[in-house]
DSSP file (Angstrom, degrees, kcal/mol; ACC not computed):
  #  RESIDUE AA STRUCTURE BP1 BP2  ACC     N-H-->O    O-->H-N    N-H-->O    O-->H-N    TCO  KAPPA ALPHA  PHI   PSI    X-CA   Y-CA   Z-CA
    1    1 A A     >        0   0    0      0, 0.0     4,-2.2     0, 0.0     5,-0.1   0.000 360.0 360.0 360.0 -38.5    0.0    0.0    0.0
    2    2 A Q  H  >  +     0   0    0      1,-0.2     4,-2.5     2,-0.2     5,-0.2   0.886 360.0  50.9 -69.6 -36.6    2.8    2.4    0.8
    3    3 A S  H  > S+     0   0    0      2,-0.2     4,-2.3     1,-0.2    -1,-0.2   0.895 110.7  49.1 -68.4 -37.2    4.6    1.8   -2.5
    4    4 A K  H  > S+     0   0    0      2,-0.2     4,-2.4     1,-0.2    -2,-0.2   0.916 111.4  49.6 -64.8 -42.5    1.4    2.4   -4.4
    5    5 A L  H  X S+     0   0    0     -4,-2.2     4,-2.8     1,-0.2    -2,-0.2   0.919 110.4  50.5 -61.5 -43.4    0.8    5.6   -2.5
    6    6 A A  H  X S+     0   0    0     -4,-2.5     4,-2.6     1,-0.2    -1,-0.2   0.902 109.6  50.8 -62.6 -40.8    4.4    6.8   -3.2
    7    7 A Q  H  X S+     0   0    0     -4,-2.3     4,-2.4     2,-0.2    -1,-0.2   0.919 111.9  47.5 -61.9 -43.1    3.9    6.1   -6.9
    8    8 A M  H  X S+     0   0    0     -4,-2.4     4,-2.6     2,-0.2     5,-0.2   0.943 112.9  47.5 -63.2 -47.6    0.7    8.1   -7.0
    9    9 A M  H  X S+     0   0    0     -4,-2.8     4,-2.3     1,-0.2    -2,-0.2   0.899 112.1  50.3 -62.2 -40.8    2.3   11.0   -5.1
   10   10 A F  H  X S+     0   0    0     -4,-2.6     4,-2.6    -5,-0.2    -1,-0.2   0.920 111.4  48.6 -63.4 -43.6    5.3   11.0   -7.4
   11   11 A A  H  X S+     0   0    0     -4,-2.4     4,-2.4     2,-0.2    -2,-0.2   0.911 111.7  48.2 -64.2 -42.8    3.1   11.0  -10.5
   12   12 A Y  H  X S+     0   0    0     -4,-2.6     4,-2.0     2,-0.2    -1,-0.2   0.881 112.3  49.5 -66.4 -36.2    1.0   13.9   -9.2
   13   13 A E  H  X S+     0   0    0     -4,-2.3     4,-2.3    -5,-0.2    -2,-0.2   0.901 109.1  52.8 -66.9 -40.1    4.1   15.8   -8.3
   14   14 A L  H  X S+     0   0    0     -4,-2.6     4,-2.8     1,-0.2    -2,-0.2   0.924 108.1  50.9 -59.6 -44.5    5.4   15.1  -11.8
   15   15 A Q  H  X S+     0   0    0     -4,-2.4     4,-2.4     1,-0.2    -1,-0.2   0.916 109.8  49.7 -60.4 -42.9    2.2   16.5  -13.3
   16   16 A R  H  X S+     0   0    0     -4,-2.0     4,-2.3     1,-0.2    -1,-0.2   0.912 113.6  46.0 -62.1 -41.5    2.5   19.7  -11.2
   17   17 A R  H  X S+     0   0    0     -4,-2.3     4,-1.6     2,-0.2    -2,-0.2   0.877 110.7  52.3 -70.7 -37.8    6.1   20.1  -12.3
   18   18 A V  H  <>S+     0   0    0     -4,-2.8     5,-2.2     2,-0.2     4,-0.2   0.932 112.4  45.9 -62.3 -45.5    5.4   19.4  -16.0
   19   19 A Q  H ><5S+     0   0    0     -4,-2.4     3,-1.7     1,-0.2    -2,-0.2   0.911 110.3  53.1 -63.9 -42.3    2.6   22.1  -15.9
   20   20 A A  H 3<5S+     0   0    0     -4,-2.3    -1,-0.2     1,-0.3    -2,-0.2   0.813 106.6  54.1 -63.4 -29.0    4.8   24.6  -14.1
   21   21 A A  T 3<5S-     0   0    0     -4,-1.6    -1,-0.3    -5,-0.1    -2,-0.2   0.456 116.8-116.9 -83.5  -0.8    7.4   24.1  -16.8
   22   22 A G  T < 5 +     0   0    0     -3,-1.7     2,-0.2     1,-0.2    -3,-0.2   0.731  64.7 145.9  75.3  21.8    4.8   24.9  -19.5
   23   23 A K      < -     0   0    0     -5,-2.2    -1,-0.2    -6,-0.2    -2,-0.1  -0.585  50.7-138.8 -92.6 156.4    4.9   21.5  -21.1
   24   24 A S        +     0   0    0     -2,-0.2     2,-0.1     2,-0.1    -1,-0.1   0.324  60.1 124.5 -97.3   8.0    1.9   19.8  -22.6
   25   25 A V        -     0   0    0     -7,-0.1     2,-0.4     1,-0.0    -2,-0.1  -0.436  50.6-145.7 -68.2 139.4    2.6   16.3  -21.3
   26   26 A Q        -     0   0    0     -2,-0.1     2,-0.5    48,-0.1    -2,-0.1  -0.884   8.5-161.7-107.5 140.8   -0.1   14.7  -19.3
   27   27 A V        +     0   0    0     -2,-0.4    55,-0.3   -15,-0.1     2,-0.3  -0.989  13.8 179.5-122.2 125.1    0.5   12.4  -16.3
   28   28 A H        -     0   0    0     -2,-0.5     2,-0.5    53,-0.1    56,-0.1  -0.927  20.1-141.9-127.7 151.7   -2.3   10.1  -15.1
   29   29 A V  E     +a   84   0A   0     54,-0.9    56,-2.5    -2,-0.3     2,-0.3  -0.947  32.2 155.9-113.8 130.1   -2.5    7.5  -12.4
   30   30 A C  E     -a   85   0A   0     -2,-0.5    56,-0.2    54,-0.2    69,-0.0  -0.935  25.6-150.3-146.0 167.7   -4.5    4.3  -12.9
   31   31 A H        -     0   0    0     54,-1.8    -2,-0.0    -2,-0.3    53,-0.0  -0.988  18.1-135.1-142.1 151.8   -4.8    0.8  -11.7
   32   32 A P        -     0   0    0      0, 0.0     2,-0.2     0, 0.0    36,-0.1   0.586  36.2-141.9 -82.7  -9.8   -5.9   -2.5  -13.4
   33   33 A G        -     0   0    0     54,-0.1     2,-0.6    61,-0.1    60,-0.2  -0.576  59.4 -25.2  78.3-151.3   -8.1   -3.8  -10.7
   34   34 A A  S    S+     0   0    0     59,-2.4    27,-2.7    25,-0.2     2,-0.4  -0.886  75.2 180.0 -99.8 120.4   -7.9   -7.6  -10.2
   35   35 A S  E     -c   61   0B   0     -2,-0.6     2,-1.6    25,-0.2    27,-0.2  -0.930  36.0-116.2-125.7 145.5   -6.8   -9.3  -13.4
   36   36 A R  E     +c   62   0B   0     25,-2.9    27,-0.5    -2,-0.4     2,-0.2  -0.627  65.1 131.0 -80.8  90.4   -6.3  -13.0  -14.2
   37   37 A T        -     0   0    0     -2,-1.6     3,-0.3    25,-0.1     4,-0.0  -0.724  69.8-109.6-128.4 179.4   -2.6  -12.9  -14.9
   38   38 A N  S >  S+     0   0    0     -2,-0.2     3,-1.4     1,-0.2     4,-0.5   0.158  78.2 118.4 -96.1  17.1    0.5  -15.0  -13.8
   39   39 A L  T 3  S+     0   0    0      1,-0.3     3,-0.5     2,-0.1     4,-0.4   0.845  75.7  45.4 -54.4 -39.7    1.9  -12.1  -11.8
   40   40 A L  T 3> S+     0   0    0     -3,-0.3     4,-2.2     1,-0.2     3,-0.3   0.601  87.4  91.2 -82.7 -10.7    1.7  -14.0   -8.5
   41   41 A Q  T <4 S+     0   0    0     -3,-1.4    -1,-0.2     1,-0.2    -2,-0.1   0.851 101.3  24.0 -55.7 -38.9    3.2  -17.2   -9.8
   42   42 A D  T  4 S+     0   0    0     -3,-0.5    -1,-0.2    -4,-0.5    -2,-0.1   0.523 128.9  42.4-104.5  -7.4    6.7  -16.3   -8.9
   43   43 A T  T  4 S+     0   0    0     -4,-0.4     2,-0.2    -3,-0.3    -2,-0.2   0.677  95.8  74.8-115.7 -21.8    6.2  -13.8   -6.1
   44   44 A A  S  < S-     0   0    0     -4,-2.2     2,-0.0     1,-0.1     0, 0.0  -0.542  81.9-100.4 -96.9 160.0    3.5  -15.1   -3.8
   45   45 A S     >  -     0   0    0     -2,-0.2     4,-2.5     1,-0.1     5,-0.2  -0.260  37.8-106.4 -68.1 162.7    3.6  -17.9   -1.3
   46   46 A L  H  > S+     0   0    0      1,-0.2     4,-2.4     2,-0.2     5,-0.2   0.909 120.6  52.2 -58.3 -43.6    2.1  -21.3   -2.2
   47   47 A G  H  > S+     0   0    0      1,-0.2     4,-2.4     2,-0.2    -1,-0.2   0.923 110.3  46.8 -60.7 -45.8   -0.9  -20.6    0.0
   48   48 A L  H  > S+     0   0    0      1,-0.2     4,-2.9     2,-0.2    -1,-0.2   0.901 111.2  52.2 -64.4 -40.5   -1.7  -17.3   -1.6
   49   49 A R  H  X S+     0   0    0     -4,-2.5     4,-2.5     2,-0.2    -1,-0.2   0.911 110.0  49.2 -61.6 -41.3   -1.2  -18.8   -5.1
   50   50 A M  H  X S+     0   0    0     -4,-2.4     4,-1.2     2,-0.2    -2,-0.2   0.930 113.2  45.9 -64.5 -45.2   -3.7  -21.6   -4.2
   51   51 A V  H  X S+     0   0    0     -4,-2.4     4,-2.8     1,-0.2     3,-0.5   0.932 113.8  49.4 -62.4 -45.7   -6.3  -19.1   -2.8
   52   52 A W  H  X S+     0   0    0     -4,-2.9     4,-3.0     1,-0.2     5,-0.2   0.901 104.8  57.9 -62.2 -41.4   -5.9  -16.8   -5.8
   53   53 A N  H  < S+     0   0    0     -4,-2.5     4,-0.3    -5,-0.2    -1,-0.2   0.820 114.2  39.0 -60.9 -30.0   -6.2  -19.7   -8.3
   54   54 A V  H >< S+     0   0    0     -4,-1.2     3,-0.7    -3,-0.5     4,-0.3   0.920 121.0  42.0 -81.3 -49.1   -9.6  -20.5   -6.8
   55   55 A L  H >X S+     0   0    0     -4,-2.8     4,-2.2     1,-0.2     3,-2.1   0.792  96.0  75.3 -72.3 -29.5  -10.9  -16.9   -6.3
   56   56 A K  H 3X S+     0   0    0     -4,-3.0     4,-1.4     1,-0.3    -1,-0.2   0.791  88.2  61.8 -59.6 -27.2   -9.7  -15.3   -9.5
   57   57 A R  H <4 S+     0   0    0     -3,-0.7    -1,-0.3    -4,-0.3    -2,-0.2   0.797 116.1  31.7 -65.1 -26.5  -12.5  -17.0  -11.4
   58   58 A F  H <4 S+     0   0    0     -3,-2.1    -2,-0.2    -4,-0.3    -1,-0.2   0.739 129.7  29.6-103.4 -28.4  -15.0  -15.1   -9.3
   59   59 A I  H  < S+     0   0    0     -4,-2.2     2,-0.3     2,-0.1   -25,-0.2   0.417 105.2  72.4-117.7   1.3  -13.4  -11.8   -8.4
   60   60 A A     <  -     0   0    0     -4,-1.4   -25,-0.2    -5,-0.3     2,-0.2  -0.820  60.9-141.4-122.3 159.3  -11.0  -11.0  -11.3
   61   61 A Q  E     -c   35   0B   0    -27,-2.7   -25,-2.9    32,-0.4    -2,-0.1  -0.563  41.6 -75.2-106.1 173.5  -11.4   -9.9  -14.9
   62   62 A S  E  >  -c   36   0B   0    -27,-0.2     4,-1.9    -2,-0.2    -1,-0.2  -0.232  40.7-113.8 -65.0 158.8   -9.4  -10.9  -17.9
   63   63 A A  H  > S+     0   0    0    -27,-0.5     4,-1.0     1,-0.2    -1,-0.1   0.868 118.1  57.6 -61.5 -35.8   -5.9   -9.6  -18.4
   64   64 A E  H >> S+     0   0    0      1,-0.2     3,-0.9     2,-0.2     4,-0.6   0.942 107.1  45.7 -60.6 -48.0   -7.1   -7.7  -21.5
   65   65 A K  H >4 S+     0   0    0      1,-0.3     3,-1.0     2,-0.2    -1,-0.2   0.846 106.6  60.9 -64.7 -32.0   -9.8   -5.9  -19.4
   66   66 A G  H 3< S+     0   0    0     -4,-1.9     4,-0.4     1,-0.2    -1,-0.3   0.760 100.7  55.2 -64.4 -23.6   -7.1   -5.2  -16.8
   67   67 A S  H <X S+     0   0    0     -4,-1.0     4,-2.3    -3,-0.9     3,-0.4   0.646  84.2  87.8 -82.6 -14.6   -5.1   -3.3  -19.4
   68   68 A W  H <X S+     0   0    0     -3,-1.0     4,-3.0    -4,-0.6     5,-0.2   0.863  82.8  53.3 -58.1 -42.2   -8.0   -0.9  -20.3
   69   69 A P  H  > S+     0   0    0      0, 0.0     4,-2.5     0, 0.0    -1,-0.2   0.919 111.6  46.8 -60.5 -39.9   -7.3    1.7  -17.6
   70   70 A E  H  > S+     0   0    0     -4,-0.4     4,-1.6    -3,-0.4    -2,-0.2   0.916 113.7  47.4 -66.5 -42.8   -3.7    2.1  -18.9
   71   71 A V  H  X S+     0   0    0     -4,-2.3     4,-1.4     2,-0.2     5,-0.3   0.922 112.3  50.6 -63.4 -43.8   -4.8    2.3  -22.5
   72   72 A M  H >X S+     0   0    0     -4,-3.0     4,-3.0     1,-0.2     3,-0.6   0.938 110.7  48.2 -59.1 -47.7   -7.5    4.8  -21.6
   73   73 A C  H 3< S+     0   0    0     -4,-2.5    -1,-0.2     1,-0.2    -2,-0.2   0.798 113.5  48.6 -66.3 -26.9   -5.0    7.0  -19.8
   74   74 A A  H 3< S+     0   0    0     -4,-1.6    -1,-0.2    -5,-0.2    -2,-0.2   0.711 126.1  23.4 -82.8 -20.5   -2.6    6.8  -22.6
   75   75 A T  H << S+     0   0    0     -4,-1.4     2,-0.2    -3,-0.6    -2,-0.2   0.670  94.1  96.6-122.6 -21.6   -5.0    7.7  -25.4
   76   76 A E     <  -     0   0    0     -4,-3.0     3,-0.4    -5,-0.3     2,-0.3  -0.504  57.8-142.7 -80.3 140.0   -8.1    9.6  -24.0
   77   77 A D  S    S+     0   0    0     -2,-0.2    -2,-0.1     1,-0.2    -1,-0.0  -0.659  77.9  32.9 -90.0 154.4   -8.3   13.4  -24.2
   78   78 A G  S    S+     0   0    0     -2,-0.3    -1,-0.2     1,-0.2     2,-0.1   0.598  72.6 153.0  81.5  12.2   -9.8   15.4  -21.4
   79   79 A L        -     0   0    0     -3,-0.4    -1,-0.2    -6,-0.1     2,-0.2  -0.468  46.1-110.3 -72.8 149.9   -8.8   13.3  -18.5
   80   80 A K        -     0   0    0     -2,-0.1     3,-0.5     1,-0.1     2,-0.1  -0.486  23.6-119.8 -82.3 147.9   -8.5   15.2  -15.2
   81   81 A N  S    S+     0   0    0      1,-0.2     3,-0.1    -2,-0.2   -53,-0.1  -0.430  94.7  23.9 -75.8 160.0   -5.3   15.8  -13.4
   82   82 A E  S    S+     0   0    0    -55,-0.3     2,-0.3     1,-0.2    -1,-0.2   0.885  96.6 127.3  49.4  46.6   -4.8   14.5   -9.9
   83   83 A T        -     0   0    0     -3,-0.5   -54,-0.9    18,-0.0     2,-0.5  -0.938  55.9-136.0-131.0 152.3   -7.4   11.8  -10.5
   84   84 A Y  E     -aB  29 100A   0     16,-0.5    16,-3.7    -2,-0.3     2,-0.3  -0.951  22.4-164.0-114.9 117.9   -7.2    8.0  -10.0
   85   85 A Y  E     +aB  30  99A   0    -56,-2.5   -54,-1.8    -2,-0.5    14,-0.2  -0.808  30.0 104.4-108.2 143.4   -8.6    5.9  -12.8
   86   86 A G  E     - B   0  98A   0     12,-2.1    12,-2.1    -2,-0.3     7,-0.1  -0.975  69.3 -32.3 174.5-174.7   -9.6    2.2  -12.7
   87   87 A P  E     - B   0  97A   0      0, 0.0     8,-0.2     0, 0.0    10,-0.2  -0.285  45.2-158.6 -60.9 149.3  -12.4   -0.3  -12.5
   88   88 A T  E     +     0   0A   0      8,-1.3     2,-0.3     4,-0.1     3,-0.2   0.322  57.4  80.1-118.4   7.2  -15.4    1.0  -10.5
   89   89 A K  E  >>S+ B   0  94A   0      5,-2.7     4,-1.8     1,-0.2     5,-1.6  -0.781  86.7  14.7-116.1 161.4  -17.2   -2.2   -9.4
   90   90 A R  T >45S-     0   0    0     -2,-0.3     3,-0.5     1,-0.2    -1,-0.2   0.909 139.5 -36.6  44.6  61.3  -16.8   -4.8   -6.7
   91   91 A G  T 345S-     0   0    0      1,-0.2    -1,-0.2    -3,-0.2    -2,-0.1   0.835 111.0 -62.9  66.6  32.1  -14.3   -2.8   -4.6
   92   92 A E  T 345S+     0   0    0      2,-0.2    -1,-0.2    -6,-0.1    -2,-0.2   0.828 112.8 113.7  61.8  34.6  -12.6   -1.4   -7.7
   93   93 A T  T <<5S+     0   0    0     -4,-1.8   -59,-2.4    -3,-0.5   -32,-0.4   0.705  80.8   1.8-103.4 -26.4  -11.5   -4.8   -8.9
   94   94 A V  E   <S+B   89   0A   0     -5,-1.6    -5,-2.7   -61,-0.2    -1,-0.2  -0.886  87.8  64.3-146.6 174.1  -13.6   -5.1  -12.0
   95   95 A G  E    S-     0   0A   0     -2,-0.3   -34,-0.0    -8,-0.2     0, 0.0  -0.434  81.6  -8.8 106.8-174.9  -16.1   -3.1  -14.1
   96   96 A P  E    S-     0   0A   0      0, 0.0    -8,-1.3     0, 0.0     2,-0.4  -0.213  70.1-113.5 -60.1 148.5  -16.3    0.1  -16.2
   97   97 A I  E     +B   87   0A   0    -10,-0.2     2,-0.3    -9,-0.1   -12,-0.1  -0.712  58.9 120.3 -89.1 131.7  -13.3    2.4  -16.0
   98   98 A D  E     -B   86   0A   0    -12,-2.1   -12,-2.1    -2,-0.4     2,-0.2  -0.899  66.3 -39.4-164.6-169.8  -13.8    5.8  -14.4
   99   99 A E  E     -B   85   0A   0     -2,-0.3   -14,-0.2   -14,-0.2   -69,-0.0  -0.480  55.5-155.7 -68.0 136.0  -12.6    8.0  -11.6
  100  100 A C  E     -B   84   0A   0    -16,-3.7   -16,-0.5    -2,-0.2   -12,-0.1  -0.785  32.5 -83.3-108.6 155.9  -11.9    6.0   -8.4
  101  101 A P        -     0   0    0      0, 0.0     2,-0.5     0, 0.0    -1,-0.1  -0.298  45.7-154.2 -57.6 141.5  -12.0    7.4   -4.8
  102  102 A L        -     0   0    0    -20,-0.1     2,-0.1    -3,-0.0     5,-0.1  -0.980  15.2-122.3-125.0 126.2   -8.7    9.0   -3.9
  103  103 A E    >   -     0   0    0     -2,-0.5     3,-1.7     1,-0.1     4,-0.4  -0.447  22.8-127.8 -65.6 137.0   -7.4    9.4   -0.4
  104  104 A E  G >  S+     0   0    0      1,-0.3     3,-1.9     2,-0.2    -1,-0.1   0.842 105.4  62.3 -56.9 -37.5   -6.7   13.0    0.4
  105  105 A H  G >  S+     0   0    0      1,-0.3     3,-1.4     2,-0.2    -1,-0.3   0.696  87.7  72.2 -67.7 -15.9   -3.2   12.4    1.6
  106  106 A A  G <  S+     0   0    0     -3,-1.7    -1,-0.3     1,-0.3    -2,-0.2   0.733  99.6  48.5 -66.3 -20.1   -2.3   11.2   -1.9
  107  107 A L  G <  S+     0   0    0     -3,-1.9     2,-0.8    -4,-0.4    -1,-0.3   0.223  75.3 132.5-103.3  12.8   -2.5   14.9   -3.0
  108  108 A N    <>  -     0   0    0     -3,-1.4     4,-2.3     1,-0.2     5,-0.2  -0.537  38.7-166.8 -69.4 105.1   -0.4   16.2   -0.1
  109  109 A Q  H  > S+     0   0    0     -2,-0.8     4,-2.3     1,-0.2    -1,-0.2   0.835  81.9  55.3 -67.8 -34.2    2.0   18.6   -2.0
  110  110 A R  H  > S+     0   0    0      2,-0.2     4,-1.7     1,-0.2    -1,-0.2   0.942 112.9  41.3 -64.5 -47.1    4.4   19.1    0.8
  111  111 A V  H  > S+     0   0    0      1,-0.2     4,-2.6     2,-0.2    -2,-0.2   0.888 113.3  54.4 -68.3 -38.8    5.0   15.3    1.3
  112  112 A A  H  X S+     0   0    0     -4,-2.3     4,-2.4     1,-0.2    -1,-0.2   0.892 106.9  50.9 -62.5 -39.8    5.1   14.8   -2.5
  113  113 A A  H  X S+     0   0    0     -4,-2.3     4,-2.3     2,-0.2    -1,-0.2   0.889 110.7  49.1 -65.1 -38.6    7.8   17.4   -2.9
  114  114 A K  H  X S+     0   0    0     -4,-1.7     4,-2.8     2,-0.2    -2,-0.2   0.913 110.7  50.4 -65.0 -42.4    9.8   15.7   -0.1
  115  115 A L  H  X S+     0   0    0     -4,-2.6     4,-2.6     2,-0.2    -2,-0.2   0.905 109.5  51.8 -60.6 -42.0    9.3   12.3   -1.9
  116  116 A W  H  X S+     0   0    0     -4,-2.4     4,-2.2     2,-0.2    -2,-0.2   0.942 111.9  45.5 -59.2 -50.1   10.5   13.9   -5.1
  117  117 A T  H  X S+     0   0    0     -4,-2.3     4,-2.3     1,-0.2    -2,-0.2   0.919 113.6  49.1 -61.9 -45.3   13.7   15.3   -3.5
  118  118 A L  H  X S+     0   0    0     -4,-2.8     4,-2.8     1,-0.2     5,-0.2   0.893 109.3  53.0 -62.2 -40.5   14.4   12.0   -1.7
  119  119 A S  H  X S+     0   0    0     -4,-2.6     4,-1.8     1,-0.2     6,-0.3   0.906 109.7  48.3 -61.6 -42.5   13.9   10.1   -5.0
  120  120 A E  H  X>S+     0   0    0     -4,-2.2     4,-1.4     2,-0.2     5,-0.9   0.912 113.4  47.8 -64.2 -41.7   16.4   12.3   -6.7
  121  121 A Q  H  <5S+     0   0    0     -4,-2.3    -2,-0.2     1,-0.2    -1,-0.2   0.931 114.1  45.3 -64.8 -45.7   18.9   11.9   -3.9
  122  122 A K  H  <5S+     0   0    0     -4,-2.8    -1,-0.2     1,-0.2    -2,-0.2   0.783 121.6  37.2 -72.1 -27.9   18.6    8.1   -3.7
  123  123 A T  H  <5S-     0   0    0     -4,-1.8    -1,-0.2    -5,-0.2    -2,-0.2   0.562  97.5-132.8 -98.9  -9.8   18.8    7.6   -7.5
  124  124 A S  T  <5 +     0   0    0     -4,-1.4     2,-0.3     1,-0.2    -3,-0.2   0.808  68.2 121.4  58.5  31.1   21.4   10.3   -8.2
  125  125 A L      < -     0   0    0     -5,-0.9     2,-0.7    -6,-0.3    -1,-0.2  -0.915  64.4-131.3-122.6 149.9   19.1   11.5  -11.0
  126  126 A S        -     0   0    0     -2,-0.3    -6,-0.0     1,-0.1    -5,-0.0  -0.905  19.5-175.4 -99.9 117.8   17.4   14.8  -11.7
  127  127 A W        +     0   0    0     -2,-0.7    -1,-0.1   -11,-0.1   -11,-0.0   0.353  34.9 133.5 -93.6   5.2   13.8   14.2  -12.5
  128  128 A S              0   0    0      1,-0.2    -2,-0.1  -111,-0.0  -114,-0.0  -0.323 360.0 360.0 -63.0 134.4   12.9   17.8  -13.4
  129  129 A P              0   0    0      0, 0.0    -1,-0.2     0, 0.0    -2,-0.0   0.498 360.0 360.0 -68.9 360.0   10.9   18.1  -16.6
């Protein structure tokens, strides 16, 4: 959960910096929901893999449908900044793609700026647009 939050905050900070630099690049945050892929095959415990193999038939969508939020964010015009896109049904695991609820702290600009600075320090890279 913390790594996802950090990714979101970094992306929203990137969008703010891109806009401040006068560039026309858009940055969007999205998630695939629950998709039937092999992602857990090499990373999850045996128990989790067994549970997922049973449950995925009931609570997950196809890998193709899981790609729709990413495709939408890459190709659609008029999407909002500082918005979180993904499936909107069954706890945001499947369904039509639209805006998903966003925790207020994901938009904390002070913390996002600190994350940006820390990321530059730890990677020895300048991420400025």
